[in-house]
C-alpha angles and dihedrals in degrees: 000000000000144000128247123200111212130184115205136192109215118197127200133201111272091241089051095064089106088061097051093108091052090050089049090053092048090052091050088052095057107127117255089237087071100037138331107239112221102172139003117187134172112225133184117251108175142304093015094313120131134195132198121240114205128189114194139169111225127188111240132186145103092282092061121078107226099316094179091053093049091051092049094047089050090055093043090054092068116102112260098019111125106169143011121200130188110234101174137358136184144156122255 
């Protein structure tokens, strides 16, 4: 068993920018059984658009069934989220 630290870029629909704070709060509320959220930041992208940068620690190992996929699916399930991209990943 090990832990992986992952930094994600979460994109929202352009018409969902007014909901970005709500999405940040939803991400911060993800249960620790899926991933321990370390940092959630709103960052500018271009032309008034923003994205959410998420740093999370996720359990990894043979005994876990696709933990990265479960975390990404949880984030994608939030209203307005269109894409999640891995920016960095490393073992702890």
